[in-house]
C-alpha beads as a LAMMPS data file, in Angstrom:
LAMMPS data file: protein, C-alpha beads

339 atoms
338 bonds

1 atom types
1 bond types

-500.0 500.0 xlo xhi
-500.0 500.0 ylo yhi
-500.0 500.0 zlo zhi

Masses

1 110.0

Atoms # bond

1 1 1 66.165 369.170 46.025
2 1 1 67.752 365.909 44.732
3 1 1 71.389 365.432 45.943
4 1 1 73.433 363.138 44.069
5 1 1 76.326 361.550 45.758
6 1 1 79.926 362.541 44.256
7 1 1 82.577 360.559 46.052
8 1 1 85.393 362.508 44.604
9 1 1 83.713 366.105 45.668
10 1 1 82.888 364.857 49.180
11 1 1 85.493 362.471 50.498
12 1 1 88.957 363.604 48.649
13 1 1 90.379 366.548 49.881
14 1 1 91.941 368.726 47.356
15 1 1 94.679 370.921 48.912
16 1 1 96.542 372.955 45.854
17 1 1 94.471 370.967 43.277
18 1 1 96.192 367.764 44.566
19 1 1 93.430 364.891 45.390
20 1 1 94.497 363.587 49.030
21 1 1 92.431 360.358 50.146
22 1 1 93.044 360.209 53.944
23 1 1 91.744 356.904 54.825
24 1 1 90.383 354.063 52.850
25 1 1 90.021 350.785 54.521
26 1 1 88.133 347.932 52.597
27 1 1 87.532 344.777 54.464
28 1 1 87.032 342.409 51.534
29 1 1 84.917 339.767 53.501
30 1 1 82.078 342.122 54.109
31 1 1 82.973 344.740 51.834
32 1 1 82.524 347.380 54.451
33 1 1 84.457 350.512 53.564
34 1 1 85.046 353.247 56.240
35 1 1 85.685 356.859 54.837
36 1 1 87.011 359.923 56.259
37 1 1 84.525 361.763 58.584
38 1 1 83.056 358.337 60.140
39 1 1 81.280 357.233 56.868
40 1 1 80.387 353.673 56.424
41 1 1 78.809 352.190 53.293
42 1 1 78.677 348.023 52.367
43 1 1 78.113 346.509 48.810
44 1 1 75.770 343.760 50.397
45 1 1 73.237 342.547 47.851
46 1 1 70.377 344.717 49.141
47 1 1 72.526 347.763 48.354
48 1 1 73.984 346.307 45.258
49 1 1 70.258 345.878 43.947
50 1 1 69.033 349.094 45.185
51 1 1 71.905 351.077 43.399
52 1 1 71.184 349.314 40.340
53 1 1 67.602 349.726 40.270
54 1 1 66.959 353.220 41.727
55 1 1 65.754 354.526 38.292
56 1 1 63.892 351.564 37.040
57 1 1 60.289 351.646 35.884
58 1 1 59.611 348.214 36.903
59 1 1 61.266 345.415 38.650
60 1 1 62.469 343.800 35.337
61 1 1 63.996 347.175 34.354
62 1 1 63.207 347.156 30.894
63 1 1 63.182 351.103 31.000
64 1 1 64.804 353.842 33.474
65 1 1 63.908 357.479 34.349
66 1 1 66.089 360.537 35.235
67 1 1 66.413 361.285 38.810
68 1 1 63.203 362.661 40.449
69 1 1 60.920 361.185 37.816
70 1 1 57.913 359.363 38.903
71 1 1 57.675 355.394 39.298
72 1 1 54.006 354.203 39.525
73 1 1 54.667 350.820 38.507
74 1 1 57.636 350.186 40.813
75 1 1 56.999 351.880 44.286
76 1 1 58.949 352.375 47.357
77 1 1 57.908 349.501 49.317
78 1 1 57.972 346.883 46.224
79 1 1 61.705 348.592 45.707
80 1 1 62.814 348.154 49.218
81 1 1 61.206 344.565 49.598
82 1 1 62.934 343.605 46.451
83 1 1 66.142 344.548 47.505
84 1 1 65.730 342.504 51.181
85 1 1 64.874 339.849 48.950
86 1 1 68.350 339.945 47.335
87 1 1 69.991 339.843 50.690
88 1 1 67.849 336.777 51.130
89 1 1 65.934 338.541 53.886
90 1 1 62.366 337.159 52.189
91 1 1 62.785 333.728 52.154
92 1 1 60.916 331.994 48.947
93 1 1 61.065 335.321 46.979
94 1 1 63.815 336.956 44.657
95 1 1 64.323 340.126 43.188
96 1 1 62.624 338.747 39.972
97 1 1 59.669 337.152 41.725
98 1 1 55.979 338.250 40.358
99 1 1 54.870 341.497 41.810
100 1 1 51.854 339.223 43.155
101 1 1 54.210 337.155 45.230
102 1 1 55.097 340.713 47.104
103 1 1 51.244 341.577 47.380
104 1 1 50.642 338.244 49.304
105 1 1 53.494 336.903 50.996
106 1 1 52.941 334.303 53.589
107 1 1 55.727 334.381 56.081
108 1 1 57.454 331.795 58.442
109 1 1 55.102 332.982 61.197
110 1 1 51.972 332.056 59.269
111 1 1 50.654 335.695 58.599
112 1 1 50.399 336.866 55.210
113 1 1 51.853 340.276 54.542
114 1 1 51.494 342.956 51.508
115 1 1 54.834 343.995 51.031
116 1 1 54.026 346.371 48.291
117 1 1 52.447 348.775 51.358
118 1 1 54.968 350.252 53.889
119 1 1 52.954 349.746 56.883
120 1 1 53.080 352.998 58.255
121 1 1 51.434 356.440 56.994
122 1 1 51.490 360.089 58.443
123 1 1 49.432 358.972 61.267
124 1 1 51.661 356.131 62.512
125 1 1 51.597 352.388 61.669
126 1 1 48.682 350.980 60.070
127 1 1 46.368 347.961 60.483
128 1 1 47.405 346.685 57.159
129 1 1 50.098 344.308 57.573
130 1 1 52.959 345.679 55.448
131 1 1 56.718 345.882 55.003
132 1 1 57.372 347.122 58.521
133 1 1 54.938 344.813 60.190
134 1 1 56.869 341.647 58.314
135 1 1 60.430 342.749 59.393
136 1 1 59.381 343.040 63.038
137 1 1 57.155 340.533 63.374
138 1 1 59.448 337.912 61.932
139 1 1 62.921 338.968 63.478
140 1 1 63.917 339.994 60.195
141 1 1 65.039 343.437 61.850
142 1 1 64.639 345.352 64.930
143 1 1 62.904 349.005 65.384
144 1 1 65.923 351.163 66.768
145 1 1 63.915 354.490 66.182
146 1 1 65.746 357.201 64.935
147 1 1 69.189 356.013 66.430
148 1 1 70.788 356.738 63.226
149 1 1 74.232 356.096 64.535
150 1 1 73.416 352.398 65.084
151 1 1 72.208 352.470 61.211
152 1 1 74.027 350.035 58.784
153 1 1 73.815 349.979 55.009
154 1 1 71.153 347.747 54.260
155 1 1 68.887 348.880 57.007
156 1 1 65.706 350.435 56.105
157 1 1 64.043 353.869 56.673
158 1 1 60.176 353.980 57.437
159 1 1 58.891 357.567 57.104
160 1 1 55.590 358.666 58.653
161 1 1 54.553 360.692 55.631
162 1 1 51.473 360.880 53.755
163 1 1 50.645 357.114 52.917
164 1 1 53.917 356.098 53.959
165 1 1 57.191 355.977 52.122
166 1 1 60.404 353.803 52.725
167 1 1 63.787 353.599 51.510
168 1 1 67.283 351.686 52.061
169 1 1 70.319 353.112 53.229
170 1 1 73.192 352.770 51.077
171 1 1 75.727 354.923 53.339
172 1 1 75.655 355.488 57.153
173 1 1 78.029 357.423 59.541
174 1 1 78.098 361.183 59.553
175 1 1 76.465 361.515 56.060
176 1 1 73.620 358.960 55.896
177 1 1 72.427 358.344 52.410
178 1 1 69.442 356.484 50.685
179 1 1 67.887 354.895 47.497
180 1 1 64.406 355.398 47.218
181 1 1 61.277 355.189 44.859
182 1 1 59.321 357.539 44.129
183 1 1 60.718 359.627 42.314
184 1 1 64.044 357.819 41.552
185 1 1 66.165 358.838 44.210
186 1 1 70.059 357.586 44.446
187 1 1 72.230 358.379 47.301
188 1 1 70.214 361.256 48.739
189 1 1 70.238 362.604 52.476
190 1 1 67.675 360.747 54.839
191 1 1 64.451 362.423 53.515
192 1 1 61.703 363.334 56.192
193 1 1 61.988 364.134 59.903
194 1 1 59.387 361.702 60.941
195 1 1 60.946 358.224 60.615
196 1 1 61.957 355.241 62.145
197 1 1 65.026 352.826 61.263
198 1 1 64.639 348.889 61.037
199 1 1 68.142 347.334 61.780
200 1 1 68.181 344.520 59.350
201 1 1 69.323 340.922 61.006
202 1 1 70.671 337.938 59.495
203 1 1 72.581 339.420 56.777
204 1 1 75.676 337.791 55.813
205 1 1 77.404 340.836 55.355
206 1 1 76.898 342.740 58.440
207 1 1 77.852 341.122 61.713
208 1 1 76.037 341.510 64.765
209 1 1 77.282 343.764 67.550
210 1 1 76.233 344.290 70.986
211 1 1 74.297 347.136 71.664
212 1 1 75.683 350.009 73.987
213 1 1 73.085 350.886 76.695
214 1 1 73.273 353.663 79.229
215 1 1 71.374 355.750 81.657
216 1 1 68.339 357.075 80.073
217 1 1 67.699 354.153 77.702
218 1 1 64.537 352.195 77.437
219 1 1 62.871 349.074 75.919
220 1 1 63.145 345.202 75.863
221 1 1 66.963 345.213 75.467
222 1 1 67.031 347.177 78.741
223 1 1 64.887 344.366 80.671
224 1 1 67.040 341.728 79.187
225 1 1 69.923 343.672 80.882
226 1 1 67.928 344.238 84.326
227 1 1 67.138 340.389 84.243
228 1 1 70.549 339.310 83.650
229 1 1 71.779 341.747 86.363
230 1 1 69.299 339.897 88.785
231 1 1 70.608 336.640 87.539
232 1 1 74.041 337.991 88.858
233 1 1 72.552 338.986 91.902
234 1 1 70.966 342.392 91.673
235 1 1 67.596 343.068 92.957
236 1 1 66.294 345.325 90.346
237 1 1 62.343 345.904 89.052
238 1 1 62.169 344.760 85.605
239 1 1 60.806 347.828 84.026
240 1 1 62.850 348.566 80.767
241 1 1 64.139 351.880 82.113
242 1 1 67.782 352.374 82.534
243 1 1 67.681 354.630 85.436
244 1 1 69.324 355.424 88.540
245 1 1 69.002 351.733 89.979
246 1 1 69.989 350.025 87.094
247 1 1 72.922 352.263 86.734
248 1 1 74.156 351.641 90.580
249 1 1 73.620 347.811 89.413
250 1 1 75.890 348.198 86.540
251 1 1 78.470 349.792 88.095
252 1 1 78.532 347.482 90.926
253 1 1 78.854 344.559 88.136
254 1 1 81.831 346.424 86.455
255 1 1 83.390 346.773 89.531
256 1 1 83.226 343.105 90.615
257 1 1 84.394 341.950 87.255
258 1 1 87.200 344.502 87.103
259 1 1 86.118 345.970 84.282
260 1 1 85.979 349.838 83.346
261 1 1 83.316 351.330 85.922
262 1 1 81.433 353.868 83.748
263 1 1 77.984 352.467 83.909
264 1 1 78.083 352.061 80.362
265 1 1 77.005 348.271 78.932
266 1 1 79.056 347.649 76.017
267 1 1 80.725 344.501 74.322
268 1 1 82.949 344.044 77.559
269 1 1 80.122 344.193 80.013
270 1 1 77.524 342.381 78.115
271 1 1 80.103 339.233 77.268
272 1 1 81.000 339.274 81.093
273 1 1 77.127 339.493 82.238
274 1 1 75.216 337.126 79.840
275 1 1 74.469 333.810 81.640
276 1 1 74.654 330.772 79.248
277 1 1 71.465 328.658 79.183
278 1 1 70.568 325.186 77.768
279 1 1 67.900 322.555 78.281
280 1 1 67.109 322.021 81.970
281 1 1 68.266 325.608 83.086
282 1 1 65.606 327.736 84.932
283 1 1 65.537 331.257 86.272
284 1 1 65.383 334.867 85.159
285 1 1 68.411 334.075 82.531
286 1 1 65.738 332.009 80.889
287 1 1 63.045 334.334 81.123
288 1 1 64.890 336.838 79.500
289 1 1 65.795 334.658 76.843
290 1 1 62.155 333.712 76.189
291 1 1 61.027 337.132 75.737
292 1 1 63.699 338.006 73.383
293 1 1 62.718 334.828 71.273
294 1 1 59.326 335.824 71.587
295 1 1 60.314 339.585 70.378
296 1 1 61.890 337.694 67.170
297 1 1 58.760 335.640 66.234
298 1 1 58.447 332.494 68.925
299 1 1 55.499 332.091 70.806
300 1 1 56.560 330.834 73.968
301 1 1 54.985 330.810 77.677
302 1 1 57.446 332.617 79.495
303 1 1 57.956 330.716 82.497
304 1 1 61.672 330.636 83.189
305 1 1 62.225 327.144 82.209
306 1 1 64.470 325.888 79.466
307 1 1 62.164 323.079 77.997
308 1 1 61.819 321.270 74.685
309 1 1 60.030 324.217 73.018
310 1 1 62.378 327.037 74.335
311 1 1 65.236 324.668 72.845
312 1 1 63.621 324.159 69.659
313 1 1 62.858 328.158 69.233
314 1 1 66.778 328.540 69.828
315 1 1 67.209 326.105 67.448
316 1 1 64.926 327.695 64.791
317 1 1 66.536 331.483 65.648
318 1 1 70.042 330.096 65.393
319 1 1 69.359 328.205 62.001
320 1 1 67.576 331.496 60.747
321 1 1 70.490 333.892 61.487
322 1 1 73.332 331.147 60.394
323 1 1 74.458 330.921 63.755
324 1 1 75.885 327.426 65.379
325 1 1 73.070 325.226 65.712
326 1 1 73.580 323.706 69.236
327 1 1 70.360 324.801 71.077
328 1 1 72.252 326.274 73.748
329 1 1 71.747 330.147 74.245
330 1 1 75.346 331.281 74.329
331 1 1 77.219 334.611 73.708
332 1 1 76.767 334.401 69.919
333 1 1 72.936 333.745 70.205
334 1 1 72.466 336.622 72.715
335 1 1 74.740 339.050 70.418
336 1 1 72.500 338.126 67.606
337 1 1 69.078 338.627 69.806
338 1 1 70.339 341.959 71.306
339 1 1 71.733 343.267 67.956

Bonds

1 1 1 2
2 1 2 3
3 1 3 4
4 1 4 5
5 1 5 6
6 1 6 7
7 1 7 8
8 1 8 9
9 1 9 10
10 1 10 11
11 1 11 12
12 1 12 13
13 1 13 14
14 1 14 15
15 1 15 16
16 1 16 17
17 1 17 18
18 1 18 19
19 1 19 20
20 1 20 21
21 1 21 22
22 1 22 23
23 1 23 24
24 1 24 25
25 1 25 26
26 1 26 27
27 1 27 28
28 1 28 29
29 1 29 30
30 1 30 31
31 1 31 32
32 1 32 33
33 1 33 34
34 1 34 35
35 1 35 36
36 1 36 37
37 1 37 38
38 1 38 39
39 1 39 40
40 1 40 41
41 1 41 42
42 1 42 43
43 1 43 44
44 1 44 45
45 1 45 46
46 1 46 47
47 1 47 48
48 1 48 49
49 1 49 50
50 1 50 51
51 1 51 52
52 1 52 53
53 1 53 54
54 1 54 55
55 1 55 56
56 1 56 57
57 1 57 58
58 1 58 59
59 1 59 60
60 1 60 61
61 1 61 62
62 1 62 63
63 1 63 64
64 1 64 65
65 1 65 66
66 1 66 67
67 1 67 68
68 1 68 69
69 1 69 70
70 1 70 71
71 1 71 72
72 1 72 73
73 1 73 74
74 1 74 75
75 1 75 76
76 1 76 77
77 1 77 78
78 1 78 79
79 1 79 80
80 1 80 81
81 1 81 82
82 1 82 83
83 1 83 84
84 1 84 85
85 1 85 86
86 1 86 87
87 1 87 88
88 1 88 89
89 1 89 90
90 1 90 91
91 1 91 92
92 1 92 93
93 1 93 94
94 1 94 95
95 1 95 96
96 1 96 97
97 1 97 98
98 1 98 99
99 1 99 100
100 1 100 101
101 1 101 102
102 1 102 103
103 1 103 104
104 1 104 105
105 1 105 106
106 1 106 107
107 1 107 108
108 1 108 109
109 1 109 110
110 1 110 111
111 1 111 112
112 1 112 113
113 1 113 114
114 1 114 115
115 1 115 116
116 1 116 117
117 1 117 118
118 1 118 119
119 1 119 120
120 1 120 121
121 1 121 122
122 1 122 123
123 1 123 124
124 1 124 125
125 1 125 126
126 1 126 127
127 1 127 128
128 1 128 129
129 1 129 130
130 1 130 131
131 1 131 132
132 1 132 133
133 1 133 134
134 1 134 135
135 1 135 136
136 1 136 137
137 1 137 138
138 1 138 139
139 1 139 140
140 1 140 141
141 1 141 142
142 1 142 143
143 1 143 144
144 1 144 145
145 1 145 146
146 1 146 147
147 1 147 148
148 1 148 149
149 1 149 150
150 1 150 151
151 1 151 152
152 1 152 153
153 1 153 154
154 1 154 155
155 1 155 156
156 1 156 157
157 1 157 158
158 1 158 159
159 1 159 160
160 1 160 161
161 1 161 162
162 1 162 163
163 1 163 164
164 1 164 165
165 1 165 166
166 1 166 167
167 1 167 168
168 1 168 169
169 1 169 170
170 1 170 171
171 1 171 172
172 1 172 173
173 1 173 174
174 1 174 175
175 1 175 176
176 1 176 177
177 1 177 178
178 1 178 179
179 1 179 180
180 1 180 181
181 1 181 182
182 1 182 183
183 1 183 184
184 1 184 185
185 1 185 186
186 1 186 187
187 1 187 188
188 1 188 189
189 1 189 190
190 1 190 191
191 1 191 192
192 1 192 193
193 1 193 194
194 1 194 195
195 1 195 196
196 1 196 197
197 1 197 198
198 1 198 199
199 1 199 200
200 1 200 201
201 1 201 202
202 1 202 203
203 1 203 204
204 1 204 205
205 1 205 206
206 1 206 207
207 1 207 208
208 1 208 209
209 1 209 210
210 1 210 211
211 1 211 212
212 1 212 213
213 1 213 214
214 1 214 215
215 1 215 216
216 1 216 217
217 1 217 218
218 1 218 219
219 1 219 220
220 1 220 221
221 1 221 222
222 1 222 223
223 1 223 224
224 1 224 225
225 1 225 226
226 1 226 227
227 1 227 228
228 1 228 229
229 1 229 230
230 1 230 231
231 1 231 232
232 1 232 233
233 1 233 234
234 1 234 235
235 1 235 236
236 1 236 237
237 1 237 238
238 1 238 239
239 1 239 240
240 1 240 241
241 1 241 242
242 1 242 243
243 1 243 244
244 1 244 245
245 1 245 246
246 1 246 247
247 1 247 248
248 1 248 249
249 1 249 250
250 1 250 251
251 1 251 252
252 1 252 253
253 1 253 254
254 1 254 255
255 1 255 256
256 1 256 257
257 1 257 258
258 1 258 259
259 1 259 260
260 1 260 261
261 1 261 262
262 1 262 263
263 1 263 264
264 1 264 265
265 1 265 266
266 1 266 267
267 1 267 268
268 1 268 269
269 1 269 270
270 1 270 271
271 1 271 272
272 1 272 273
273 1 273 274
274 1 274 275
275 1 275 276
276 1 276 277
277 1 277 278
278 1 278 279
279 1 279 280
280 1 280 281
281 1 281 282
282 1 282 283
283 1 283 284
284 1 284 285
285 1 285 286
286 1 286 287
287 1 287 288
288 1 288 289
289 1 289 290
290 1 290 291
291 1 291 292
292 1 292 293
293 1 293 294
294 1 294 295
295 1 295 296
296 1 296 297
297 1 297 298
298 1 298 299
299 1 299 300
300 1 300 301
301 1 301 302
302 1 302 303
303 1 303 304
304 1 304 305
305 1 305 306
306 1 306 307
307 1 307 308
308 1 308 309
309 1 309 310
310 1 310 311
311 1 311 312
312 1 312 313
313 1 313 314
314 1 314 315
315 1 315 316
316 1 316 317
317 1 317 318
318 1 318 319
319 1 319 320
320 1 320 321
321 1 321 322
322 1 322 323
323 1 323 324
324 1 324 325
325 1 325 326
326 1 326 327
327 1 327 328
328 1 328 329
329 1 329 330
330 1 330 331
331 1 331 332
332 1 332 333
333 1 333 334
334 1 334 335
335 1 335 336
336 1 336 337
337 1 337 338
338 1 338 339
């Protein structure tokens, strides 16, 4: 059942027939809009492209179809890939590049990807290197699972259905909506229960943010947290599991720094915890940095030594994310790495 987004009906309360807009804040620099109920959408280039091409029959958009109609010559992965190209996330391609260029795209890591395919199916991720593999293997975005509360407009949904399906978030918050092909879907609810979210990085319109981590979280960011705590004097096993020992270490660190002792690692705790490293640095903080850089496409030996190769990888990452290119793993760089 198609659901067309209706701004007036959903977001303007009309007691007594009088439209009352409770809250509308527009940040011109990022074109981010916050609406009642914690809803956010953004007019970044990827979203703009998606909103203008959701019902096109081809990338050239020489004709359009009604909502719900098939688009066999302009399917979901190509639609999302061209949206990302509009945002500058597929270097060398534009939304108007030939279809063949998307079907065989050589990325910065030297691998070739078929961006006309999702890279996932009902059985899980595929051996074919498609859109999902390109994004995650080249540091273009991070798989944040079904953590939809952290999604922002311009992020990508990967659905584990049939031969795979994908869509682009055009609105997030309490009422997340997507644009998608097939079949000409415009501002419809997140479509399937089996999915994961790719949080896109490097977009000029969405700023990086410190992740919030707490008891029960797992993954590479937890490993980085544990290593940074160890660099500050803790003696944790680095297992990527935010369990009782990590919780105790976080609380001890917060108390020592006179922060709110809640065991939750947010912006204040991260900012106090991160150890800035640079050429010549050694130790577990450098190990954490090297692991994060490798997760974003570098191929470093993880040895805890900040040598020329690590410095080059830091500079390359900073340049790709439009950060200050200084070769130092500072707070700005870490905020982007952990985003």
